[in-house]
N, C-alpha and C positions, 0 to 999 in steps of 0.2 A: 798302476799308473793309468790315468785316463787317456783315452784316444782323442779327446777334445782339446784343442789348444786353449791355453789360458788367455784371459783378457789382458789388455795392456795395464800395467800397474799391479799385476798379480792378484786381482780380484776374482770373483766367481764368474763363470761363464753366464752370459745374459740370455741364452736360449731358453725358451719356455716350452718344456715338453707337454704341459697340459694343453696349451693352445694348439700345438701340433696334433695331439691326439684328438682334440675336438674336431679339427679340420678333417682328419682321417676318418673319424666317426661319421661326419656328415657325408663325405664322399662315399663311404661304405653303405650308408643308409640309402643314398640315392641309387647306388648300383643295385642294391637288393630290391628296391621298389620299381625303378624305371625299366630294368631289364625285362622282368616278366610282363609288366604292363605293355611295353612296346611289342613284345612277342605276341601277346594276346591280340593286340590291335592289328598286327600283321596277319594273324590267322583269320581275323574277322573282316579284313578289308576287302571290299569288292566294288568300290565306286568307280575306279579307273585303273588302268594297267599298272601304273607306277606306284600306287599307294601302298600295296603290301610290301614291295621292296623298300620303300622309304621307312616304313615302320620296323622292318627287320633290321635295317641299317642303324636306325636309332637305338633299337634294343641291343644290338651287338656293341655299339659305341658305349652305351651305358653299362652293360654287363661286363665288358672286357676293358674298355678304355678307362673307366673311372677307377677300378682297382689298380691299373698300371699308374695312373696319375697319383693316386694315394701312396703307392709304393715309392714313386719318385720323390714326392714331397717329404715322406718320412726319411728316405735315404739322405736327401740333402740336409734335413734337419739333424741327422745323426742318430735317428731312432731305429735301430735295426729290428727290434721286436715288432714295432708297428708296421714296418715295411714287409716283414714276413707274414704277418696277419693279413695285410692288404693283398699279398700275392695268393693267399689261400682262398680269397674270394673268387679267384679264377675258376674254381670248381663249381661255383653257383650256377652258371649257365647250363652246365650238364644236368644239374639237379632239377632246375625249374623246367627245362625243356622236356625231360623224361616225365616229370610229374604232370605237366599240362597234357601231354599226349596220353598218358595212362588214364587220367581223369576223363578225357574226351572219349576214350574207348569204353570205359566203364559206364559212362553216363550218357 
């Protein structure tokens, strides 16, 4: 038996899993790109005292906030698999921070 409620009149549910997965994919792509870019901009910022903190805040918001937003959207839409995949993106900040620092030490 499906967990989703049926529509009035006994028809099929009108939710669109493809559209939800496209939204989740866009949010995931933004998290994968904007997190490292913001972190790199924070490391290279030196114009005034607050600029590095601003870039690190934006990087954290993109790398952590967007996967949580994607998981919330997927949960509301009833797509548990997409929600779990969105939550796995929370490991991405650990990966890119370690890689950036290892590459800076090596190069």
